[in-house]
VMD Tcl script that draws the C-alpha trace (Angstrom):
set ca {
  {-53.82 41.77 53.35}
  {-53.61 45.53 53.48}
  {-54.50 47.81 56.34}
  {-56.85 50.72 55.81}
  {-55.53 54.14 56.63}
  {-57.57 56.82 58.33}
  {-56.54 59.36 55.75}
  {-57.77 57.34 52.81}
  {-60.10 59.10 50.41}
  {-63.57 58.02 51.41}
  {-66.61 59.56 49.85}
  {-69.21 60.92 52.24}
  {-72.69 59.81 51.25}
  {-74.83 62.74 50.21}
  {-78.61 62.65 49.98}
  {-79.84 62.42 46.44}
  {-81.91 65.23 45.01}
  {-84.96 62.99 44.61}
  {-85.45 62.20 48.31}
  {-88.88 63.25 49.58}
  {-88.52 64.74 53.07}
  {-92.07 66.08 53.47}
  {-94.13 64.90 56.43}
  {-97.40 63.08 55.88}
  {-100.54 65.14 56.63}
  {-101.28 63.29 59.86}
  {-97.83 64.00 61.30}
  {-98.89 67.64 61.67}
  {-102.66 67.18 62.06}
  {-102.60 64.80 65.02}
  {-100.43 66.92 67.35}
  {-102.47 70.02 66.44}
  {-105.72 68.17 67.13}
  {-104.40 66.90 70.48}
  {-103.24 70.39 71.46}
  {-106.59 71.95 70.57}
  {-108.51 69.26 72.47}
  {-106.39 69.66 75.59}
  {-106.52 73.45 75.36}
  {-110.32 73.35 75.15}
  {-110.43 71.08 78.20}
  {-108.23 73.48 80.15}
  {-110.12 76.62 79.16}
  {-113.55 75.01 79.44}
  {-115.77 75.81 82.40}
  {-115.26 72.33 83.91}
  {-116.82 72.26 87.35}
  {-116.90 76.02 87.71}
  {-120.35 77.57 87.91}
  {-120.83 79.35 84.62}
  {-123.21 82.22 84.15}
  {-126.26 81.81 81.95}
  {-124.65 83.86 79.17}
  {-121.46 81.78 78.98}
  {-120.20 82.03 75.38}
  {-118.37 78.64 75.45}
  {-116.46 77.91 72.26}
  {-117.44 81.30 70.82}
  {-115.66 83.00 73.71}
  {-112.59 80.86 73.16}
  {-112.51 81.73 69.47}
  {-112.92 85.42 70.28}
  {-110.00 85.31 72.76}
  {-107.92 83.44 70.21}
  {-108.73 86.07 67.56}
  {-107.71 88.86 69.95}
  {-104.36 87.27 70.77}
  {-103.35 86.50 67.18}
  {-101.87 89.45 65.29}
  {-104.00 89.23 62.15}
}
mol new
graphics top color blue
foreach p $ca { graphics top sphere $p radius 0.5 }
foreach p [lrange $ca 0 end-1] q [lrange $ca 1 end] { graphics top cylinder $p $q radius 0.2 }
display resetview
């Protein structure tokens, strides 16, 4: 019986070139959908008394367009 040495030549496993590391579509879509839903709940009028001309989602989209540097 032989003892293994710590300095022995051991090969480190390397990932093969054919490994697919992309995420499935839902791994990105579900967190984005949850964020948008919660953000709309937060920015929505809720129990606040809205004026008759409240733009709703259109106002949200306009504020989003103004904040994004397009």
